[in-house]
C-alpha positions as CSV (number, residue, x, y, z in Angstrom):
1,X,106.2,135.6,84.0
2,X,109.4,137.1,85.4
3,X,111.5,135.1,87.8
4,X,110.5,137.2,90.9
5,X,107.1,136.6,90.2
6,X,107.5,132.7,90.0
7,X,109.6,132.8,93.1
8,X,106.7,134.4,94.6
9,X,104.3,131.9,93.5
10,X,106.5,129.1,94.6
11,X,106.8,130.4,98.5
12,X,103.0,131.2,98.2
13,X,102.3,127.4,97.4
14,X,104.9,126.0,99.9
15,X,103.6,128.4,102.8
16,X,100.0,127.2,102.1
17,X,100.6,123.7,101.7
18,X,102.9,123.3,105.0
19,X,99.8,125.5,106.7
20,X,97.5,122.5,105.2
21,X,99.4,119.4,106.2
22,X,101.5,120.4,109.5
23,X,98.7,119.2,111.7
24,X,98.0,116.0,114.1
25,X,96.4,113.7,111.7
26,X,95.9,110.1,110.9
27,X,98.8,110.1,108.1
28,X,101.4,112.5,110.1
29,X,100.5,110.1,113.3
30,X,101.6,107.3,111.2
31,X,104.7,108.4,110.0
32,X,106.0,109.8,113.1
33,X,105.4,106.2,114.7
34,X,107.3,104.8,111.9
35,X,110.0,107.4,111.5
36,X,110.9,106.5,115.4
37,X,110.9,102.5,115.3
38,X,111.0,101.5,111.8
39,X,114.0,101.4,109.1
40,X,115.6,103.5,106.5
41,X,114.2,101.4,103.5
42,X,111.0,101.5,105.2
43,X,110.7,105.0,106.2
44,X,112.2,106.1,102.9
45,X,109.0,104.1,101.0
46,X,106.1,105.5,103.2
47,X,107.3,109.1,103.0
48,X,107.9,109.1,99.4
49,X,104.0,107.5,99.2
50,X,103.1,110.7,101.1
51,X,104.7,113.1,99.2
52,X,103.7,111.7,95.5
53,X,99.9,111.2,96.8
54,X,100.0,114.8,97.9
55,X,101.7,116.0,94.3
56,X,99.1,113.9,92.2
57,X,96.1,115.5,94.2
58,X,97.6,118.7,94.1
59,X,97.9,118.5,90.2
60,X,94.4,116.9,89.9
61,X,93.4,119.8,91.8
62,X,95.2,122.3,89.4
63,X,93.4,120.6,86.3
64,X,89.9,121.0,87.6
65,X,89.5,117.2,88.8
66,X,87.7,118.9,91.8
67,X,84.8,119.5,89.6
68,X,84.4,115.9,88.9
69,X,84.6,114.5,92.5
70,X,81.9,117.1,93.5
71,X,79.8,115.7,90.8
72,X,80.2,112.1,92.5
73,X,79.0,112.3,96.0
74,X,78.5,108.6,96.0
75,X,82.2,107.8,95.4
76,X,82.8,110.2,98.5
77,X,80.4,108.2,100.5
78,X,81.6,104.9,100.0
79,X,85.7,106.3,100.5
80,X,83.8,107.7,103.7
81,X,82.5,104.4,105.1
82,X,85.6,102.7,104.3
83,X,88.1,104.9,105.3
84,X,86.1,105.8,109.0
85,X,86.3,101.6,109.4
86,X,90.1,101.9,108.2
87,X,91.0,104.2,110.8
88,X,88.5,102.8,113.5
89,X,90.4,99.7,113.2
90,X,93.7,100.9,113.3
91,X,92.9,103.2,116.3
92,X,91.8,99.9,118.1
93,X,95.3,98.5,117.4
94,X,97.0,101.6,118.8
95,X,95.0,101.5,122.2
96,X,96.1,97.8,122.6
97,X,99.6,98.8,122.0
98,X,99.3,101.8,124.5
99,X,98.0,99.2,126.9
100,X,100.8,96.9,126.3
101,X,103.6,99.1,125.1
102,X,106.9,97.6,124.2
103,X,110.3,99.1,124.4
104,X,112.0,100.1,121.1
105,X,114.4,97.5,119.4
106,X,116.2,99.6,117.0
107,X,118.0,96.7,115.3
108,X,115.4,95.3,113.4
109,X,112.7,95.0,115.8
110,X,110.2,97.0,113.8
111,X,106.4,96.5,114.6
112,X,105.2,96.6,111.3
113,X,107.1,95.3,108.0
114,X,107.8,97.0,104.6
115,X,104.8,95.6,103.0
116,X,102.5,96.3,105.8
117,X,103.4,100.1,106.7
118,X,103.3,100.8,102.8
119,X,99.7,99.5,102.7
120,X,98.9,101.1,105.6
121,X,99.8,104.6,104.5
122,X,98.2,104.5,101.0
123,X,95.0,103.5,103.1
124,X,95.4,106.3,105.5
125,X,96.1,108.5,102.4
126,X,93.6,107.7,99.8
127,X,90.6,106.4,102.1
128,X,90.7,109.4,103.5
129,X,87.9,111.4,102.1
130,X,89.0,115.0,103.8
131,X,92.4,114.6,101.3
132,X,90.4,115.1,98.4
133,X,88.3,118.0,100.0
134,X,91.4,119.6,101.3
135,X,94.1,118.8,98.6
136,X,92.3,118.4,95.5
137,X,89.2,120.7,95.4
138,X,90.9,123.4,98.4
139,X,94.2,123.8,96.9
140,X,93.3,123.3,93.3
141,X,90.9,126.4,93.8
142,X,93.5,128.2,95.5
143,X,96.2,127.4,93.0
144,X,93.9,128.3,89.9
145,X,92.9,131.7,91.4
146,X,97.0,132.5,90.9
147,X,96.4,132.8,87.1
148,X,97.2,130.7,84.4
149,X,100.8,131.4,84.3
150,X,101.4,131.4,87.9
151,X,99.2,128.6,89.0
152,X,101.7,125.9,88.1
153,X,104.6,127.5,90.0
154,X,102.2,127.6,93.3
155,X,101.7,124.0,92.7
156,X,105.4,123.5,92.5
157,X,105.5,125.1,95.5
158,X,102.5,123.1,97.6
159,X,104.2,120.0,96.3
160,X,107.8,120.9,97.6
161,X,106.0,121.4,100.7
162,X,105.1,118.0,101.1
163,X,107.9,116.7,99.9
164,X,109.7,118.6,102.7
165,X,107.3,118.2,105.7
166,X,107.2,113.9,105.2
167,X,110.7,113.6,104.9
168,X,111.2,115.8,107.9
169,X,108.9,114.3,109.8
170,X,110.1,110.5,108.8
171,X,113.7,111.2,109.1
172,X,113.6,113.7,112.1
173,X,111.8,111.2,114.2
174,X,114.7,109.1,114.8
175,X,115.9,111.8,116.9
176,X,113.3,111.2,119.2
177,X,114.6,107.2,119.5
178,X,116.4,107.5,122.8
179,X,113.3,108.5,124.7
180,X,111.3,105.6,122.9
181,X,113.4,103.1,124.3
182,X,111.2,103.1,127.6
183,X,107.8,101.5,127.0
184,X,106.5,104.4,128.8
185,X,106.7,106.8,126.2
186,X,105.3,104.3,123.4
187,X,102.7,103.9,126.1
188,X,101.8,107.9,125.5
189,X,102.1,108.3,121.9
190,X,100.3,105.2,121.0
191,X,97.5,106.8,123.1
192,X,97.7,109.8,121.3
193,X,97.6,108.0,118.1
194,X,94.7,105.8,119.0
195,X,92.8,109.4,120.3
196,X,93.3,110.7,116.7
197,X,92.2,107.6,114.9
198,X,89.5,107.3,116.6
199,X,88.4,110.7,116.7
200,X,89.1,111.0,112.7
201,X,87.0,107.7,112.3
202,X,84.0,108.9,114.0
203,X,84.3,112.3,112.6
204,X,84.5,110.6,108.8
205,X,81.8,108.2,109.9
206,X,79.3,110.9,110.9
207,X,80.1,112.9,107.6
208,X,81.7,115.6,109.6
Protein backbone atom coordinates (compact mmCIF):
# COMPACT_ATOMS: atom_id res chain seq x y z
CA UNK A 1 0.00 0.00 0.00
CA UNK A 2 1.45 3.35 -1.04
CA UNK A 3 1.94 6.19 1.48
CA UNK A 4 -0.64 8.27 -0.41
CA UNK A 5 -3.26 5.51 -0.16
CA UNK A 6 -2.48 5.07 3.53
CA UNK A 7 -2.89 8.82 4.12
CA UNK A 8 -6.22 8.82 2.28
CA UNK A 9 -7.44 5.93 4.44
CA UNK A 10 -6.37 7.74 7.62
CA UNK A 11 -8.17 10.92 6.55
CA UNK A 12 -11.30 8.97 5.65
CA UNK A 13 -11.26 7.35 9.08
CA UNK A 14 -10.67 10.72 10.73
CA UNK A 15 -13.62 12.28 8.91
CA UNK A 16 -15.94 9.38 9.63
CA UNK A 17 -14.97 9.30 13.29
CA UNK A 18 -15.48 13.04 13.76
CA UNK A 19 -18.85 12.97 11.99
CA UNK A 20 -20.04 10.31 14.42
CA UNK A 21 -18.81 11.73 17.73
CA UNK A 22 -19.36 15.48 17.21
CA UNK A 23 -22.93 15.59 18.44
CA UNK A 24 -24.76 16.59 21.59
CA UNK A 25 -24.80 13.38 23.60
CA UNK A 26 -24.49 12.28 27.20
CA UNK A 27 -20.73 11.72 27.00
CA UNK A 28 -19.97 15.02 25.27
CA UNK A 29 -22.27 16.94 27.61
CA UNK A 30 -20.49 15.52 30.65
CA UNK A 31 -17.02 16.23 29.25
CA UNK A 32 -18.07 19.80 28.41
CA UNK A 33 -19.35 20.50 31.91
CA UNK A 34 -16.31 18.93 33.52
CA UNK A 35 -13.99 20.83 31.19
CA UNK A 36 -15.48 24.09 32.37
CA UNK A 37 -15.44 23.33 36.09
CA UNK A 38 -12.89 20.57 36.59
CA UNK A 39 -9.19 20.60 37.33
CA UNK A 40 -6.51 19.50 34.85
CA UNK A 41 -5.90 16.08 36.41
CA UNK A 42 -9.57 15.14 36.39
CA UNK A 43 -10.16 16.42 32.87
CA UNK A 44 -7.10 14.58 31.54
CA UNK A 45 -8.23 11.29 33.07
CA UNK A 46 -11.79 11.62 31.79
CA UNK A 47 -10.91 12.52 28.19
CA UNK A 48 -8.31 9.73 28.17
CA UNK A 49 -10.98 7.24 29.27
CA UNK A 50 -13.29 8.48 26.48
CA UNK A 51 -10.63 8.30 23.78
CA UNK A 52 -9.21 4.94 24.85
CA UNK A 53 -12.72 3.49 25.11
CA UNK A 54 -13.45 4.58 21.55
CA UNK A 55 -10.13 3.09 20.42
CA UNK A 56 -10.97 -0.28 22.00
CA UNK A 57 -14.46 -0.26 20.49
CA UNK A 58 -13.19 0.66 17.02
CA UNK A 59 -10.55 -2.08 17.11
CA UNK A 60 -13.22 -4.52 18.28
CA UNK A 61 -15.38 -3.54 15.32
CA UNK A 62 -12.52 -3.99 12.87
CA UNK A 63 -11.83 -7.44 14.35
CA UNK A 64 -15.45 -8.41 13.70
CA UNK A 65 -16.70 -8.51 17.29
CA UNK A 66 -19.81 -6.66 16.11
CA UNK A 67 -21.09 -10.00 14.80
CA UNK A 68 -20.92 -11.41 18.33
CA UNK A 69 -22.78 -8.39 19.71
CA UNK A 70 -25.57 -8.84 17.17
CA UNK A 71 -25.79 -12.49 18.16
CA UNK A 72 -26.24 -11.63 21.86
CA UNK A 73 -29.39 -9.48 22.05
CA UNK A 74 -29.93 -10.30 25.74
CA UNK A 75 -26.66 -8.58 26.67
CA UNK A 76 -27.74 -5.44 24.84
CA UNK A 77 -31.10 -5.51 26.62
CA UNK A 78 -29.38 -5.62 30.02
CA UNK A 79 -27.05 -2.78 29.02
CA UNK A 80 -30.03 -0.81 27.72
CA UNK A 81 -31.99 -1.11 30.98
CA UNK A 82 -29.03 -0.26 33.23
CA UNK A 83 -27.84 2.51 30.89
CA UNK A 84 -31.29 4.08 30.68
CA UNK A 85 -31.54 4.16 34.47
CA UNK A 86 -28.06 5.67 34.74
CA UNK A 87 -28.90 8.45 32.28
CA UNK A 88 -32.25 9.21 33.92
CA UNK A 89 -30.67 9.54 37.36
CA UNK A 90 -27.90 11.78 36.01
CA UNK A 91 -30.53 13.84 34.17
CA UNK A 92 -32.46 14.35 37.40
CA UNK A 93 -29.27 15.52 39.15
CA UNK A 94 -28.59 17.95 36.28
CA UNK A 95 -32.14 19.28 36.55
CA UNK A 96 -31.64 19.86 40.28
CA UNK A 97 -28.43 21.77 39.55
CA UNK A 98 -30.30 23.88 36.99
CA UNK A 99 -32.89 24.80 39.62
CA UNK A 100 -30.21 25.66 42.19
CA UNK A 101 -27.12 26.76 40.24
CA UNK A 102 -23.85 27.67 41.90
CA UNK A 103 -21.11 29.95 40.57
CA UNK A 104 -17.88 28.40 39.34
CA UNK A 105 -15.14 28.15 41.96
CA UNK A 106 -11.97 27.84 39.90
CA UNK A 107 -9.59 27.13 42.79
CA UNK A 108 -10.52 23.57 43.60
CA UNK A 109 -14.25 24.10 43.86
CA UNK A 110 -15.27 21.14 41.69
CA UNK A 111 -18.70 19.64 42.16
CA UNK A 112 -17.44 16.13 41.33
CA UNK A 113 -14.25 14.47 42.52
CA UNK A 114 -11.64 12.56 40.51
CA UNK A 115 -12.94 9.05 41.21
CA UNK A 116 -16.57 10.01 40.73
CA UNK A 117 -15.78 11.76 37.44
CA UNK A 118 -13.94 8.73 36.04
CA UNK A 119 -16.65 6.32 37.23
CA UNK A 120 -19.35 8.52 35.71
CA UNK A 121 -17.73 8.74 32.30
CA UNK A 122 -17.12 4.97 32.29
CA UNK A 123 -20.83 4.50 32.94
CA UNK A 124 -21.86 7.03 30.30
CA UNK A 125 -19.58 5.30 27.78
CA UNK A 126 -19.97 1.58 28.40
CA UNK A 127 -23.60 1.49 29.59
CA UNK A 128 -24.83 3.17 26.41
CA UNK A 129 -26.06 0.48 23.98
CA UNK A 130 -25.70 2.91 21.08
CA UNK A 131 -21.93 2.89 21.54
CA UNK A 132 -21.90 -0.76 20.55
CA UNK A 133 -24.24 -0.22 17.62
CA UNK A 134 -22.55 2.94 16.33
CA UNK A 135 -18.89 2.42 17.16
CA UNK A 136 -18.44 -1.34 17.04
CA UNK A 137 -20.96 -2.38 14.40
CA UNK A 138 -21.23 0.73 12.21
CA UNK A 139 -17.62 1.91 12.30
CA UNK A 140 -16.41 -1.69 12.21
CA UNK A 141 -18.40 -2.42 9.07
CA UNK A 142 -17.30 0.80 7.38
CA UNK A 143 -13.68 0.11 8.29
CA UNK A 144 -13.77 -3.42 6.95
CA UNK A 145 -15.17 -2.15 3.67
CA UNK A 146 -11.85 -0.36 3.09
CA UNK A 147 -10.08 -3.60 2.27
CA UNK A 148 -7.58 -5.76 4.14
CA UNK A 149 -4.58 -3.46 3.64
CA UNK A 150 -6.41 -0.18 4.30
CA UNK A 151 -8.75 -0.98 7.18
CA UNK A 152 -6.16 -0.50 9.93
CA UNK A 153 -5.03 2.82 8.48
CA UNK A 154 -8.72 3.82 8.41
CA UNK A 155 -9.08 2.66 12.04
CA UNK A 156 -6.04 4.75 13.00
CA UNK A 157 -7.75 7.81 11.54
CA UNK A 158 -11.01 7.07 13.39
CA UNK A 159 -9.13 6.58 16.66
CA UNK A 160 -7.21 9.82 16.08
CA UNK A 161 -10.57 11.58 15.63
CA UNK A 162 -11.65 10.46 19.10
CA UNK A 163 -8.43 11.66 20.74
CA UNK A 164 -8.59 14.96 18.84
CA UNK A 165 -12.22 15.60 19.72
CA UNK A 166 -12.24 14.67 23.40
CA UNK A 167 -8.99 16.42 24.28
CA UNK A 168 -10.14 19.54 22.38
CA UNK A 169 -13.52 19.49 24.08
CA UNK A 170 -12.21 18.78 27.57
CA UNK A 171 -9.37 21.29 27.59
CA UNK A 172 -10.96 23.84 25.26
CA UNK A 173 -14.02 24.16 27.49
CA UNK A 174 -11.97 26.05 30.09
CA UNK A 175 -12.05 29.05 27.74
CA UNK A 176 -15.70 29.39 28.79
CA UNK A 177 -14.86 29.75 32.49
CA UNK A 178 -15.29 33.56 32.60
CA UNK A 179 -18.83 33.14 31.27
CA UNK A 180 -19.66 30.40 33.76
CA UNK A 181 -18.53 32.46 36.73
CA UNK A 182 -22.19 33.47 36.82
CA UNK A 183 -24.86 31.09 38.22
CA UNK A 184 -27.23 31.92 35.37
CA UNK A 185 -24.87 30.41 32.80
CA UNK A 186 -24.66 27.17 34.80
CA UNK A 187 -28.46 27.11 34.95
CA UNK A 188 -28.72 27.18 31.16
CA UNK A 189 -25.99 24.57 30.66
CA UNK A 190 -27.36 22.18 33.28
CA UNK A 191 -30.87 22.61 31.88
CA UNK A 192 -29.58 21.58 28.45
CA UNK A 193 -27.66 18.65 29.95
CA UNK A 194 -30.76 17.56 31.87
CA UNK A 195 -32.86 17.58 28.70
CA UNK A 196 -30.18 15.62 26.79
CA UNK A 197 -29.71 13.02 29.52
CA UNK A 198 -33.41 12.52 30.20
CA UNK A 199 -34.29 12.36 26.49
CA UNK A 200 -31.54 9.81 25.82
CA UNK A 201 -32.55 7.82 28.89
CA UNK A 202 -36.17 7.62 27.74
CA UNK A 203 -35.08 6.82 24.17
CA UNK A 204 -32.83 3.99 25.31
CA UNK A 205 -35.46 2.66 27.73
CA UNK A 206 -37.96 2.47 24.88
CA UNK A 207 -35.41 0.72 22.71
CA UNK A 208 -35.35 3.50 20.13
